C-alpha positions in Angstrom: -5.1 -25.9 4.4 -7.7 -25.0 1.8 -8.7 -21.3 1.3 -10.6 -19.5 -1.5 -9.6 -16.1 -3.0 -12.4 -14.2 -4.7 -13.0 -10.9 -6.4 -16.2 -9.6 -7.9 -17.6 -7.0 -10.2 -21.3 -6.1 -10.7 -22.2 -9.0 -13.1 -19.3 -11.5 -12.7 -16.8 -12.9 -10.3 -13.5 -14.7 -10.3 -12.6 -17.3 -7.7 -9.7 -19.7 -7.1 -9.3 -22.4 -4.5 -5.8 -22.7 -3.0 -3.9 -25.3 -0.9 -1.6 -23.4 1.4 0.7 -24.5 4.3 -0.4 -24.2 7.9 0.5 -20.8 9.2 -0.1 -19.0 5.9 -1.4 -15.4 5.9 -3.6 -13.3 3.6 -0.5 -11.9 1.8 0.6 -15.5 1.0 -2.8 -16.3 -0.5 -2.7 -13.1 -2.6 0.8 -13.9 -3.8 -0.2 -17.2 -5.3 -3.8 -16.6 -6.4 -2.8 -15.4 -9.9 -5.0 -12.4 -10.0 -3.7 -9.3 -11.7 -4.4 -5.7 -10.6 -4.4 -6.5 -6.9 -2.6 -3.2 -6.2 -5.8 -1.5 -7.1 -7.8 -3.2 -4.3 -9.2 -0.8 -1.8 -9.1 -3.5 1.0 -8.9 -7.2 1.7 -11.4 -9.0 3.8 -11.8 -12.5 5.2 -15.5 -13.6 5.3 -16.5 -9.9 5.0 -14.3 -8.5 7.8 -11.5 -6.2 6.6 -8.0 -7.6 7.6 -4.4 -6.7 7.3 -2.2 -8.6 4.8 -0.4 -10.3 7.7 -3.6 -11.7 9.2 -3.4 -15.5 9.6 -5.7 -17.8 7.7 -7.6 -20.8 8.8 -9.0 -23.8 7.0 -11.9 -22.9 4.7 -11.4 -19.1 4.9 -12.6 -17.0 2.0 -10.3 -14.1 1.1 -12.1 -11.3 -0.6 -10.4 -8.6 -2.8 -12.5 -5.5 -2.3 -12.6 -2.9 -5.1 -13.1 0.9 -4.5 -16.6 2.2 -4.5 -17.7 3.8 -7.7 -20.3 6.1 -6.1 -20.5 7.4 -2.6 -23.4 5.5 -0.9 -24.9 8.7 0.5 -24.9 10.3 -3.0 -26.5 7.2 -4.5 -29.3 7.4 -1.9 -29.8 11.1 -2.7 -30.1 10.3 -6.4 -32.7 7.6 -5.8 -34.7 9.9 -3.5 -34.8 12.6 -6.2 -36.3 10.2 -8.8 -40.1 10.6 -9.1 -42.2 7.8 -7.8 -43.8 5.6 -10.5 
């Protein structure tokens, strides 16, 4: 089965298409994707839904390596609200 593993940064992304055997799980895809630094991922998702490493994969799934937030979303909103209007 074909799946895609992707990770992204603010202005770039890295993607790899994989051919895995039927019954493969998320951990299998991560093991063969070739990305370094996966231990720093804050979570793993399939099509935007956070999953466990033992979650089974289906044909065409997109495995997303999620990085930690750099700024708390509530704090970012407070900062934007404090800026004067143009």
